[in-house]
C-alpha positions as CSV (number, residue, x, y, z in Angstrom):
1,M,0.0,0.0,-0.1
2,D,1.1,3.5,-0.8
3,R,2.2,5.6,1.9
4,L,2.9,9.3,2.6
5,D,6.0,9.1,4.4
6,T,7.6,7.0,1.6
7,Q,7.1,10.2,-0.6
8,I,8.3,13.0,1.8
9,E,11.7,14.8,2.3
10,R,13.8,14.1,6.0
11,R,15.2,17.2,6.0
12,P,16.9,18.1,9.4
13,P,14.0,20.2,11.1
14,L,14.9,23.8,12.9
15,T,14.8,24.6,15.9
16,P,12.6,27.5,17.5
17,D,15.1,29.5,17.8
18,S,17.4,28.7,14.9
19,P,18.7,32.4,13.8
20,A,17.8,33.6,10.0
21,E,21.8,33.5,8.8
22,E,21.6,29.2,9.2
23,I,18.6,29.3,7.4
24,A,20.0,31.8,4.7
25,L,22.9,29.2,4.8
26,R,20.5,25.9,4.3
27,F,19.3,27.6,1.6
28,S,21.9,28.7,-0.1
29,A,24.3,25.2,0.1
30,D,20.7,23.5,-1.3
31,P,18.8,25.1,-4.6
32,T,16.3,21.7,-4.4
33,L,15.3,22.6,-1.0
34,N,12.5,24.6,-0.8
35,L,10.8,23.7,2.9
36,L,12.0,23.5,6.7
37,A,10.1,22.2,9.5
38,V,10.4,24.1,12.9
39,V,10.3,21.5,15.3
40,Q,10.4,21.5,19.4
41,G,12.0,18.6,20.3
42,E,10.0,16.1,18.2
43,R,7.2,18.1,18.0
44,P,6.0,20.2,14.6
45,L,5.4,23.7,15.4
46,G,5.8,25.6,12.3
47,L,7.1,25.4,8.3
48,V,9.7,28.0,6.7
49,Q,9.1,28.6,3.1
50,R,12.2,29.3,0.8
51,R,9.9,31.6,-1.1
52,V,8.4,33.9,1.7
53,F,12.1,33.7,3.8
54,E,13.7,34.7,0.7
55,A,11.3,37.8,-0.2
56,G,12.1,39.3,3.4
57,N,15.4,41.3,4.3
58,W,15.7,39.3,7.9
59,P,18.1,40.6,10.4
60,G,20.8,37.5,11.1
61,D,19.6,36.7,14.1
62,T,15.8,36.6,13.9
63,P,14.9,33.0,15.4
64,A,12.9,30.6,13.1
65,A,9.6,30.9,15.4
66,Q,9.0,34.8,13.8
67,L,10.0,33.7,10.5
68,M,7.6,30.7,10.2
69,N,3.7,29.7,9.2
70,S,3.2,28.5,12.5
71,A,-0.4,26.7,11.6
72,P,1.0,24.1,8.9
73,L,-1.0,21.4,7.2
74,L,0.0,18.0,9.1
75,A,-0.5,14.9,8.0
76,D,-0.3,11.3,9.0
77,G,2.8,9.3,7.8
78,A,0.3,6.4,6.9
79,A,-1.8,7.9,5.1
80,N,-2.4,7.3,1.0
81,P,-0.7,9.6,-0.7
82,A,-3.7,10.2,-3.1
83,D,-6.4,10.0,-0.6
84,F,-4.4,13.4,1.0
85,R,-3.9,14.9,-2.0
86,D,-7.2,14.5,-3.0
87,W,-9.1,15.8,0.8
88,S,-6.3,18.5,0.4
89,L,-6.8,20.0,-2.7
90,A,-10.8,20.5,-1.7
91,S,-10.3,21.4,1.6
92,C,-7.5,23.3,1.7
93,P,-5.6,23.9,-1.7
94,E,-3.9,27.1,-0.3
95,D,-2.3,25.8,2.8
96,L,-1.0,22.7,0.4
97,E,0.7,25.2,-1.8
98,R,2.5,26.5,1.2
99,G,3.3,22.9,1.9
100,F,3.3,20.1,4.5
101,I,4.6,18.0,7.3
102,V,4.4,14.4,7.8
103,T,4.0,13.4,11.4
104,D,4.1,9.9,13.2
105,Q,2.0,9.5,16.0
106,G,2.8,13.1,16.1
107,R,6.3,13.1,16.0
108,Y,8.2,14.9,13.1
109,L,9.4,13.1,9.9
110,G,9.7,15.2,7.2
111,V,8.2,18.2,4.6
112,G,6.2,17.6,1.2
113,D,4.0,19.6,-1.3
114,S,2.1,19.9,-3.9
115,L,5.2,18.5,-6.0
116,T,5.5,15.8,-3.8
117,L,2.2,14.3,-4.4
118,L,2.4,15.0,-8.1
119,K,3.1,11.1,-9.0
120,A,0.2,9.9,-6.1
121,R,-2.6,8.2,-7.7
122,S,-5.4,6.1,-7.0
123,G,-5.9,2.4,-7.9
124,R,-9.0,3.7,-9.5
125,A,-7.1,5.9,-11.6
126,R,-4.1,4.0,-12.5
127,A,-6.7,1.4,-13.9
128,A,-8.3,4.4,-15.7
129,R,-5.0,5.4,-16.8
130,D,-3.8,2.0,-18.0
131,I,-7.3,1.4,-20.1
132,S,-6.6,5.3,-21.2
133,A,-3.1,4.6,-22.8
134,T,-4.1,0.9,-24.2
135,L,-6.8,2.8,-25.9
136,T,-4.4,6.0,-27.3
137,R,-2.1,3.7,-28.3
138,T,-3.7,1.7,-30.8
139,L,-5.9,4.7,-32.0
140,A,-2.5,6.9,-32.6
141,R,-1.2,3.5,-34.7
142,D,-4.6,3.1,-36.2
143,V,-5.0,7.0,-37.4
144,L,-1.1,7.4,-38.3
145,R,-1.5,4.6,-40.7
146,Q,-5.0,6.2,-42.4
147,L,-3.0,9.7,-42.2
148,E,-0.3,8.5,-44.4
149,G,-2.7,7.2,-46.9
150,A,-4.2,10.4,-47.2
151,R,-0.8,12.5,-47.3
152,T,-0.3,10.3,-50.7
153,F,-3.7,11.3,-51.7
154,T,-3.0,15.1,-51.2
155,D,0.1,14.4,-52.8
156,A,-1.3,13.1,-55.7
157,L,-3.8,16.2,-56.0
158,D,-0.3,18.9,-55.5
159,R,0.5,17.6,-59.0
160,L,-2.5,18.4,-61.0
161,P,-3.4,21.1,-62.8
162,M,-5.9,23.4,-60.6
163,S,-6.9,26.7,-60.1
164,A,-5.4,28.8,-57.0
165,D,-8.3,28.8,-54.8
166,A,-8.0,25.0,-55.6
167,R,-4.2,25.0,-54.7
168,T,-4.8,27.4,-51.2
169,C,-7.3,25.0,-50.4
170,S,-5.7,21.7,-50.8
171,H,-2.1,23.5,-48.8
172,A,-4.8,24.1,-45.9
173,L,-5.9,20.1,-46.3
174,T,-2.7,19.1,-45.9
175,Q,-1.7,21.2,-43.2
176,C,-4.5,19.7,-41.2
177,L,-3.9,16.5,-41.4
178,G,-0.4,17.4,-40.8
179,D,-1.4,18.6,-37.5
180,I,-3.6,15.3,-36.6
181,H,-0.8,13.4,-37.5
182,N,1.3,15.3,-34.9
183,L,-1.1,15.1,-32.1
184,M,-1.2,11.0,-33.2
185,A,2.5,10.9,-33.0
186,R,2.6,12.7,-29.4
187,A,0.4,10.4,-28.2
188,S,2.5,7.5,-29.3
189,V,5.8,9.2,-28.2
190,L,4.5,9.3,-24.8
191,H,3.0,6.2,-24.2
192,A,6.5,4.9,-25.3
193,A,8.2,7.0,-23.0
194,E,5.6,6.0,-20.2
195,T,6.4,2.2,-20.7
196,G,10.1,2.6,-21.0
197,R,10.7,2.7,-24.4
198,V,12.7,5.6,-25.3
199,A,16.2,5.2,-26.1
200,L,18.7,7.4,-25.0
201,S,21.9,7.8,-27.0
202,P,24.1,10.1,-25.2
203,K,27.2,11.4,-27.0
204,S,29.3,14.3,-26.2
205,V,27.8,17.9,-26.8
206,R,28.5,21.3,-26.3
207,L,25.8,22.8,-23.8
208,R,25.4,26.3,-25.1
209,E,25.2,25.0,-28.4
210,I,21.9,23.2,-26.9
211,V,20.3,26.8,-26.1
212,D,21.6,28.3,-29.7
213,S,19.5,25.6,-31.5
214,L,16.7,26.5,-29.5
215,S,16.6,29.7,-30.0
216,H,16.8,28.8,-34.1
217,R,14.0,26.8,-33.9
218,W,11.9,29.0,-31.9
219,T,12.2,32.6,-32.5
220,A,10.2,32.9,-35.9
221,R,7.0,31.1,-33.9
222,A,7.4,33.3,-31.0
223,Q,7.2,36.6,-33.5
224,Q,4.5,34.9,-34.9
225,D,2.7,35.0,-31.9
226,G,3.4,37.9,-31.0
227,V,6.1,36.7,-27.6
228,T,9.3,37.8,-26.9
229,L,11.9,34.6,-26.5
230,L,14.6,35.1,-24.2
231,C,17.2,32.1,-24.6
232,G,20.1,32.5,-22.5
233,Y,22.8,29.9,-21.3
234,D,24.7,30.6,-17.9
235,G,27.7,27.9,-17.4
236,A,31.7,28.2,-18.7
237,P,31.1,28.8,-22.8
238,D,33.1,25.4,-23.6
239,L,31.3,23.7,-21.2
240,S,30.6,20.1,-23.0
241,A,28.4,16.7,-21.5
242,D,27.7,13.2,-21.9
243,L,24.0,13.2,-22.9
244,D,21.4,12.9,-25.6
245,A,20.9,16.2,-27.0
246,E,17.6,15.6,-29.0
247,R,16.3,14.3,-26.2
248,L,16.7,17.1,-24.5
249,G,16.2,19.4,-26.9
250,E,12.5,17.4,-27.3
251,L,12.3,18.2,-23.4
252,F,12.5,21.9,-23.9
253,D,10.7,22.0,-27.3
254,A,7.6,20.6,-25.4
255,I,8.0,22.8,-22.0
256,I,8.5,26.0,-24.7
257,E,5.4,25.3,-26.9
258,R,3.0,25.3,-23.8
259,A,5.1,28.6,-22.8
260,L,4.1,30.6,-26.1
261,A,1.0,28.9,-25.8
262,E,0.2,30.5,-22.4
263,S,2.3,33.9,-22.9
264,G,-0.7,36.0,-25.2
265,R,2.0,38.9,-25.9
266,G,4.1,38.5,-23.2
267,A,7.9,36.8,-22.8
268,V,9.4,33.2,-22.5
269,E,12.2,33.3,-20.8
270,V,14.4,29.8,-21.4
271,T,17.5,29.4,-19.8
272,L,20.3,26.5,-19.0
273,K,22.6,26.2,-16.5
274,A,25.3,23.7,-16.3
275,S,27.5,23.8,-12.7
276,P,30.2,21.5,-12.2
277,V,29.2,18.8,-9.4
278,A,30.9,16.0,-7.9
279,D,29.4,13.6,-10.3
280,G,29.5,15.8,-14.0
281,L,27.7,18.3,-14.0
282,A,24.6,19.7,-12.6
283,L,22.1,21.1,-15.1
284,K,18.9,23.3,-14.5
285,G,16.8,24.0,-17.1
286,T,14.1,26.4,-16.7
287,V,11.0,27.9,-19.1
288,R,9.0,31.2,-17.7
289,D,6.0,32.1,-18.9
290,S,4.2,35.0,-18.6
291,G,0.7,34.0,-18.9
292,Q,-2.5,33.5,-16.4
293,T,-1.6,31.6,-12.8
294,P,-3.4,28.3,-12.9
295,S,-4.9,27.5,-9.7
296,P,-3.2,25.1,-7.1
297,A,-5.1,22.4,-8.0
298,S,-4.6,23.3,-12.0
299,L,-0.4,22.9,-11.4
300,A,-0.4,20.4,-9.5
301,R,-1.9,18.1,-12.8
302,I,0.4,20.1,-15.1
303,F,2.0,16.9,-16.4
304,E,-1.1,15.1,-16.7
305,P,-2.0,14.5,-20.1
306,L,-5.7,14.3,-19.8
307,D,-6.4,15.8,-16.4
308,S,-4.5,19.6,-17.0
309,G,-6.9,21.5,-18.4
310,A,-5.1,22.7,-21.3
311,P,-5.7,21.4,-24.9
312,L,-4.7,18.1,-25.6
313,T,-1.3,18.6,-27.7
314,L,-0.1,20.5,-25.1
315,S,-1.2,17.7,-22.7
316,L,0.6,15.2,-24.2
317,S,3.8,17.3,-24.8
318,M,3.8,18.6,-20.6
319,A,3.4,14.6,-20.0
320,Y,6.4,13.1,-22.2
321,A,8.2,16.2,-20.8
322,A,8.0,14.8,-17.4
323,N,8.3,11.1,-18.5
324,L,11.5,12.6,-20.7
325,T,13.2,13.8,-17.5
326,G,12.2,11.1,-15.3
327,A,14.2,8.6,-18.1
328,M,16.8,11.0,-17.8
329,G,17.4,10.7,-14.4
330,G,16.2,14.1,-13.2
331,L,13.2,15.5,-11.1
332,I,10.9,18.4,-13.0
333,H,8.3,20.4,-11.1
334,A,6.5,23.7,-12.2
335,E,5.8,26.6,-10.0
336,P,4.0,29.7,-10.1
337,N,5.8,33.2,-10.9
338,A,5.5,36.0,-8.3
339,G,4.1,37.8,-10.7
340,A,1.4,36.2,-13.7
341,G,2.5,32.9,-15.1
342,V,4.4,29.5,-14.4
343,T,7.9,28.5,-14.4
344,V,9.0,25.1,-15.5
345,K,12.1,23.9,-13.8
346,F,13.8,20.2,-14.5
347,E,17.2,19.5,-12.6
348,M,19.5,16.2,-13.8
349,I,23.0,15.2,-13.6
350,A,25.2,14.7,-16.6
351,P,28.9,13.2,-17.2
352,E,31.5,16.5,-18.5
353,S,32.7,15.6,-21.3
354,S,36.4,16.3,-21.8
355,R,36.2,17.2,-25.5
356,I,33.4,17.1,-28.5
357,E,34.0,14.2,-30.6
358,A,34.9,15.3,-34.3
359,D,31.6,16.2,-36.3
360,P,32.5,15.6,-39.9
361,A,29.2,17.6,-40.4
362,V,30.8,20.4,-38.9
363,R,32.9,22.1,-41.6
364,S,32.7,24.4,-44.5
365,V,31.7,24.1,-48.2
366,P,34.1,24.1,-50.8
367,T,33.4,27.4,-51.7
368,T,32.3,29.5,-49.2
369,A,28.3,30.1,-50.8
370,H,25.8,32.4,-50.9
371,I,22.3,30.4,-51.0
372,L,18.6,31.3,-51.6
373,I,16.2,29.2,-48.6
374,V,12.9,29.3,-50.4
375,D,10.2,27.8,-48.6
376,D,6.6,28.2,-47.0
377,N,7.3,27.2,-43.4
378,A,9.2,29.6,-41.2
379,T,10.6,26.9,-38.9
380,N,12.1,25.2,-42.0
381,R,13.6,28.4,-43.4
382,M,15.2,28.7,-39.6
383,V,16.9,25.7,-39.7
384,A,18.3,25.8,-43.2
385,E,19.7,29.3,-42.0
386,A,21.2,27.4,-39.2
387,L,23.0,24.9,-40.9
388,C,24.2,27.4,-43.9
389,E,25.7,29.3,-41.3
390,M,27.6,26.0,-39.7
391,F,28.9,25.8,-43.5
392,D,30.3,29.0,-43.7
393,C,27.8,29.9,-46.2
394,T,25.4,33.0,-46.2
395,S,21.7,32.8,-47.1
396,E,18.9,34.9,-48.0
397,Q,14.5,33.5,-47.6
398,V,11.9,33.7,-49.5
399,A,8.5,32.1,-48.9
400,D,6.9,30.9,-52.2
401,G,8.0,29.5,-55.6
402,V,6.8,33.4,-57.1
403,E,9.3,34.9,-54.6
404,A,12.2,32.5,-55.8
405,V,11.5,33.6,-59.0
406,E,11.7,37.3,-59.0
407,A,15.3,36.3,-56.2
408,A,17.2,34.6,-58.8
409,T,16.3,36.9,-61.4
410,A,19.1,39.2,-59.6
411,G,21.9,36.7,-60.4
412,H,23.8,36.8,-56.9
413,F,23.0,33.5,-56.0
414,D,25.1,30.3,-55.8
415,L,22.9,28.0,-55.3
416,I,19.1,27.3,-54.2
417,L,17.2,25.0,-51.8
418,M,13.5,24.6,-53.1
419,D,11.1,23.2,-51.4
420,I,8.5,21.5,-53.2
421,R,4.9,22.1,-51.8
422,M,4.4,25.9,-51.4
423,P,1.3,28.0,-52.1
424,R,1.2,30.5,-55.0
425,M,3.7,28.4,-57.1
426,D,5.7,25.4,-56.2
427,G,9.0,24.4,-56.1
428,I,8.7,22.7,-59.5
429,A,7.0,25.2,-61.5
430,A,9.2,27.7,-59.6
431,T,12.3,26.0,-60.8
432,R,10.9,25.3,-64.3
433,A,10.6,29.5,-64.3
434,I,14.2,29.7,-63.4
435,R,15.7,27.2,-66.1
436,A,13.9,29.4,-69.0
437,L,15.2,32.9,-67.5
438,P,17.6,34.7,-70.5
439,G,21.3,34.2,-69.1
440,P,23.9,32.6,-66.7
441,V,21.2,32.8,-63.7
442,A,19.1,29.8,-65.6
443,Q,22.1,27.5,-64.8
444,V,21.8,28.4,-60.9
445,P,21.9,25.0,-59.0
446,I,18.9,24.0,-57.8
447,V,18.1,20.9,-54.5
448,A,15.4,20.1,-53.6
449,L,13.5,20.4,-49.7
450,T,11.1,17.5,-49.6
451,A,9.4,15.1,-47.5
452,N,9.1,13.2,-50.7
453,A,12.1,11.4,-52.2
454,D,10.8,8.4,-53.5
455,P,12.3,7.3,-57.0
456,S,9.3,8.6,-58.9
457,D,9.2,11.6,-57.3
458,V,13.1,11.9,-57.6
459,R,12.6,11.5,-61.3
460,A,10.2,15.1,-61.7
461,Y,12.2,16.9,-59.8
462,L,15.7,15.7,-62.0
463,E,13.3,16.1,-65.1
464,A,12.2,19.9,-63.9
465,G,15.7,20.9,-63.6
466,M,17.0,20.7,-60.5
467,N,20.4,19.1,-59.5
468,D,19.7,17.0,-55.9
469,V,17.3,16.4,-53.5
470,V,17.8,16.8,-49.7
471,E,15.2,14.7,-47.5
472,K,13.5,16.4,-44.7
473,P,13.6,17.0,-42.0
474,I,16.8,18.1,-42.8
475,K,20.1,16.2,-41.7
476,A,22.8,18.6,-41.3
477,D,25.4,15.6,-42.9
478,R,23.3,14.8,-45.9
479,L,23.1,18.4,-46.6
480,L,26.8,18.8,-46.8
481,T,27.2,16.4,-48.8
482,V,24.8,17.5,-51.3
483,L,26.5,20.9,-51.6
484,D,29.8,19.6,-51.6
485,R,28.9,17.7,-54.8
486,V,26.7,20.5,-56.4
487,L,29.1,23.6,-55.8
488,S,31.8,21.0,-56.7
489,G,30.3,20.6,-60.5
490,V,29.8,16.9,-59.4
491,A,27.3,15.3,-61.8
492,D,23.8,15.2,-60.6
493,L,20.9,12.4,-59.6
494,D,20.3,11.2,-63.1
495,S,21.7,8.0,-62.8
496,Q,20.1,7.5,-59.5
497,A,16.2,8.0,-60.8
498,A,17.0,6.2,-63.9
């Protein structure tokens, strides 16, 4: 049977006359410490909460008895955690937010707060969750299969001649199918995480590069939403760790997506702090939004996939973030800001890496090139721009085929990265229009960016005048290989597509 005394923090307590100076040292020495009990003998008297303590300017000799909450919530260590959670949320949520003391026949055992109860579930809730997970897995698998068939159909539609209005409708349908596909995919990865099937592939990575990647991925989306995105790294510039950078990025992505959705036209602050500890590097991730502050009950369920009250896509992402954190050996929690909004924090330990493994993709192309990036998706343009910068290339961006032809006419690009499916004019039509231009601009190398790279698709791209193909999502090593080949004047993919 689950007991509350198995889930609490057994922190050494203060005495009533413990001075504020000692309390400050205790909090400073342990950033994870949020509550300290005040005990007389074995009898609990009150709680000192970090947030309240740090908000005051206490003289160093002020005794704990004057700083504590003298009427804290008390709980019996033998109580069922889920039952205690449900009772406290219904009866005294404000007291629960301030923390509670757990006792054994009146004797102090430890402290806890709403986050302590985050994973507490009754047997009935656990059974319901298991049923829900099974249904979600089955639904996701079947719907994903149907969506793949639907996407094949829309791809075929895009190859047919149609009016501008019809092409706009087709594009909107494709976007809608993509959104549903993303929803089902999130349900699938959440189930994989909850059943321990998330594979981690740690390798050496510079930590500041993780933050740089986050900034590249999310800046355009934040600007589109009217949100100011601030990304920062706090640590030695060349500090490296052995971890799965892709999974850590997914963890941040899930939290950032929720923060942007909640912040209206405010700001979202993202930070990654790294500091050496005995076991390696202590990593602390923080995402602070400026949205509405949820109730304590809602905040306690922020990582629940079905009970958080948020849109399902965001709920699934936050649940995935919690499971990813656990899979990486970390802890995650959410807390209300002093003003408006919520701050989500996670912590983990990663081995420090003494060197960065050589990455064949991180080098420049044979000739520094000026590249035109053509894609109607701002995030895709941003990713391509970041990769071009990695290879010491400069770039410009446009959003569709019409703009691509206009830009190519200027004649100062060494290569064009061309998306296939775009409004107004798709990538194939734009390539044919560029090849029909007079003079040398018609010969500029054009590389297709597409998720459709079957042999028949590749033949269509080459017949339109393209030189090569890079599959989406773009991989750095694949893009570099193609840039090497095309800019060096090596033969295109005709032989491969034949």
